[in-house]
C-alpha positions in Angstrom: 75.2 34.3 17.3 71.6 36.1 17.2 70.7 33.4 14.5 71.4 30.6 16.9 69.3 32.3 19.6 66.3 32.7 17.3 66.5 29.0 16.2 65.3 27.6 19.7 62.4 30.1 19.7 61.3 29.6 16.2 61.4 25.5 16.7 59.2 26.1 19.8 56.7 28.2 18.0 56.6 25.7 15.1 56.1 22.7 17.8 53.4 24.8 19.3 51.3 25.7 16.2 51.6 21.9 15.1 50.3 20.8 18.5 47.4 23.2 18.2 46.5 22.1 14.7 46.4 18.4 15.9 44.4 19.5 19.2 42.0 21.2 16.8 41.4 18.2 14.8 41.0 16.2 17.9 38.5 18.7 19.4 36.5 19.2 16.1 35.8 15.3 16.2 35.0 15.2 19.8 32.8 18.2 19.4 31.0 16.3 16.6 30.7 13.3 18.8 29.4 15.2 21.7 26.9 17.1 19.3 25.4 13.7 18.0 24.9 12.5 21.6 23.2 15.8 22.7 20.8 15.5 19.7 20.0 11.8 20.5 19.3 12.7 24.2 17.0 15.8 23.1 15.3 13.5 20.8 14.8 10.9 23.6 13.4 13.6 25.8 11.5 15.5 23.1 13.1 18.8 23.7 15.8 20.9 21.6 14.6 22.2 18.5 11.1 21.1 19.4 9.7 17.7 20.0 7.6 15.5 17.4 4.1 16.3 17.3 1.2 14.0 15.9 -2.0 15.1 14.1 -4.2 12.1 14.6 -6.6 10.9 12.1 -9.0 8.8 13.9 -10.8 9.2 17.3 -10.2 5.5 18.5 -6.8 5.1 17.3 -4.2 7.5 18.7 -0.5 7.6 17.5 2.9 8.5 19.4 6.2 9.1 18.1 8.7 6.6 19.6 12.2 6.9 17.4 13.8 7.6 14.2 17.1 6.0 13.9 19.3 5.9 10.9 22.5 4.2 10.1 25.6 6.2 9.2 27.1 3.2 7.5 24.1 2.0 5.4 21.9 5.3 5.0 18.8 3.1 6.1 16.6 4.2 8.7 13.6 3.1 10.9 10.6 5.4 11.9 8.8 3.7 14.8 5.3 5.1 15.8 3.1 3.6 18.6 -0.5 3.0 17.9 -3.1 2.8 20.8 -6.5 1.6 20.1 -9.2 2.8 22.7 -12.2 1.1 20.7 -12.9 -2.4 19.6 -10.1 -4.5 17.7 -9.2 -3.3 14.3 -7.2 -4.5 11.4 -4.6 -2.2 10.6 -2.8 -2.2 7.5 0.3 0.4 7.1 1.6 1.2 3.6 5.6 1.8 3.1 7.1 5.3 2.4 6.6 5.9 -1.4 4.2 2.9 -1.8 0.8 3.2 -3.4 -0.4 -0.3 -2.5 -3.5 0.9 -0.7 -4.5 3.4 -3.4 -2.8 6.0 -5.6 -3.7 8.9 -3.4 -3.3 7.0 -0.1 0.4 6.3 0.4 2.8 7.1 3.2 4.9 10.2 2.5 8.2 11.0 4.6 9.8 14.3 3.9 13.1 15.6 5.4 14.0 19.1 6.2 15.4 19.7 2.8 12.1 18.7 1.1 13.4 15.4 0.0 10.9 12.3 0.1 12.0 8.7 1.0 11.0 5.6 -0.2 10.9 2.1 1.7 11.7 -0.1 -1.5 11.3 -3.5 -1.0 11.0 -3.3 2.8 7.6 -3.8 4.0 6.4 -1.8 7.0 5.8 -3.6 10.4 2.6 -3.4 12.4 3.0 -5.1 15.7 5.8 -7.1 14.4 4.2 -8.7 11.3 6.2 -8.0 8.1 3.5 -7.5 5.8 2.4 -4.2 7.5 -0.9 -5.6 8.7 -1.9 -6.8 12.1 -4.9 -6.7 14.5 -4.5 -3.7 17.1 -6.3 -5.0 20.4 -8.1 -2.7 22.7 -5.8 -0.7 25.1 -2.7 -2.5 24.1 0.1 -0.2 22.4 1.5 -1.6 19.3 4.6 -0.4 17.3 4.4 0.3 13.6 7.6 0.6 11.7 8.3 2.3 8.3 11.8 1.9 6.8 13.6 4.6 4.9 16.3 4.2 2.3 19.2 6.5 1.2 19.0 9.1 4.1 21.9 11.4 3.9 23.9 12.1 6.8 23.5 16.0 6.6 19.8 15.4 7.6 19.2 16.0 11.5 15.4 15.7 11.3 12.3 14.8 9.1 9.7 17.7 8.7 6.8 15.3 8.4 5.8 11.7 7.9 2.1 11.2 6.5 1.5 7.6 7.4 -1.2 6.0 5.3 -3.5 3.3 7.0 -6.3 1.1 6.0 -8.7 0.1 8.9 -11.3 -2.6 9.0 -13.1 -3.1 12.1 -16.0 -5.6 13.1 -18.4 -4.0 10.6 -15.8 -5.1 8.0 -16.0 -1.7 6.4 -12.6 -0.5 5.2 -11.7 3.1 6.2 -8.6 4.9 4.9 -6.8 7.2 7.6 -3.7 9.3 7.6 -1.8 10.3 10.7 1.1 12.9 10.5 4.2 13.3 12.6 6.0 16.6 12.5 9.3 17.7 13.5 10.9 14.2 13.9 14.3 14.2 15.3 16.7 11.8 13.8 19.1 9.6 15.8 22.2 8.5 13.9 23.8 5.4 14.9 27.1 3.7 13.5 
C-alpha cells in the first residue's frame, strides 16, 4: 500500500524536474538573445565595456566610429568609420584589411580581442560608396568608409583595434600616407 502512495509523489517530482530542465534550456536561449540585444544597444550608445575611441592621423581629416556588424551565418563583417574633412577637398584611398596595395608597410590592420588579425580578401573597401576604396572627400560633408572582414568567429564580442591605412592627395597633388586607429570596437551580431 505504501508503494502505491509513493508512486504519484515520485511521478510529480519527475515531471517537475523535466519541466525545470526544459525551462532552463528556454531561459538560457532567451538570456543569450537578451545579452545580444543589450550589447547591440550599448554599442550604439557607446557604453558598456567602453565606447570606441579614435586616434586621428591628420589635422584636417577627422574620423568617427559608426558601426561594426558581423553576420552569424556567413561570419562576414563590415566596419564603418565616418570621415569628415575640414580642409579643402581631398582624394582619399583606403586599403582593405590585410591588403598591401598602398605600400608594404602601409596596410589596414584589424585585430580582435583574442589577437587574431582579419583580411578583406577580394572585397574592396568603400569610401563614400565607391567600390575601389577611393573617393573625393568634400569640405564639411561626412563620408562613410567601409572595411570588410572575413571569417570572424562568433566567440568575438569586440575588436581591439582597427588601424586604417589611407592615402590622401590634395590640390597640391602630393600624396600623403596616414593612419587612423579605432580602438575598443563593439561588434553587433546580426542573423
